[in-house]
C-alpha positions as CSV (number, residue, x, y, z in Angstrom):
1,M,-17.5,145.0,38.3
2,K,-18.7,141.8,40.0
3,R,-15.8,139.9,38.6
4,L,-13.3,142.4,40.0
5,F,-15.0,142.3,43.4
6,A,-15.1,138.5,43.4
7,S,-11.4,138.2,42.4
8,S,-10.4,140.8,45.0
9,L,-12.4,138.9,47.7
10,L,-10.8,135.6,46.6
11,F,-7.3,137.1,46.7
12,L,-7.9,138.6,50.2
13,S,-9.2,135.3,51.5
14,L,-6.0,133.6,50.3
15,L,-3.9,136.2,52.1
16,G,-5.8,135.9,55.4
17,P,-4.2,132.6,56.6
18,V,-0.7,133.9,55.7
19,G,-1.1,136.9,57.9
20,G,-2.3,134.7,60.8
21,V,0.7,132.4,60.5
22,S,3.2,135.2,60.3
23,A,1.7,136.8,63.3
24,Q,1.9,133.6,65.4
25,Q,5.5,132.8,64.5
26,G,6.9,135.1,67.2
27,Y,4.3,134.1,69.8
28,W,6.8,132.1,71.8
29,R,9.1,135.1,72.1
30,D,6.3,136.9,74.0
31,L,6.1,134.2,76.6
32,P,7.7,134.6,80.0
33,P,10.9,132.5,80.5
34,D,9.2,129.9,82.7
35,E,6.5,129.3,80.1
36,R,9.0,129.1,77.3
37,R,11.0,126.6,79.3
38,Q,7.9,124.5,79.9
39,M,7.0,124.7,76.2
40,R,10.5,123.4,75.3
41,Q,10.2,120.6,77.7
42,Q,6.8,119.6,76.3
43,M,8.2,119.6,72.8
44,R,11.1,117.4,73.9
45,E,8.7,114.9,75.4
46,H,6.6,115.0,72.3
47,W,9.6,114.3,70.1
48,Q,10.7,111.5,72.4
49,Q,7.3,109.9,72.1
50,E,7.5,110.1,68.3
51,R,10.9,108.5,68.3
52,E,9.6,105.6,70.5
53,I,6.6,105.1,68.1
54,R,8.9,105.1,65.1
55,R,11.2,102.6,66.8
56,D,8.3,100.2,67.1
57,E,7.5,100.4,63.4
58,P,9.1,98.1,60.9
59,P,12.0,99.6,58.9
60,P,11.3,101.0,55.5
61,R,11.1,98.4,52.7
62,W,14.0,100.1,50.8
63,R,16.4,98.9,53.5
64,D,15.7,95.3,52.4
65,I,17.4,96.0,49.1
66,P,21.2,95.4,49.0
67,P,23.3,98.6,48.7
68,E,24.6,97.7,45.3
69,D,21.0,97.4,43.9
70,R,20.0,100.6,45.6
71,R,22.9,102.4,44.0
72,R,22.0,101.0,40.6
73,L,18.4,102.0,40.9
74,R,19.4,105.5,42.0
75,D,21.7,105.9,39.0
76,D,19.0,104.6,36.7
77,M,16.5,107.2,38.1
78,R,19.0,110.0,37.7
79,E,19.6,108.9,34.1
80,Q,15.9,108.9,33.4
81,R,15.5,112.3,35.0
82,G,18.3,113.6,32.8
83,L,16.7,112.3,29.7
84,Q,13.4,113.8,30.6
85,E,14.9,117.2,31.3
86,A,16.9,117.1,28.0
87,H,13.6,116.5,26.1
88,G,11.9,119.4,27.9
89,F,9.7,117.4,30.2
90,H,9.5,118.8,33.7
91,G,7.5,116.7,36.1
92,R,5.9,118.0,39.3
93,R,8.2,118.4,42.3
């Protein structure tokens, strides 16, 4: 009996956050037009700031590799993945 109660409680606690998220997804639709417009503007400013921050960061290291070498590495990785799947090994994704 205790095991059933504990498993039920665990299950319900896992569902709690899902219900909260789904209830808040439509929150912006309930806002008046002026507040929605203001929220969109704030998001645009936030995304612009993120772009500026990323612009200042150095480019990813994979861009230093010549395109031919990248293509070869990509093909090698696909071949490895194909061999692993053929032998029944499925890695985490």
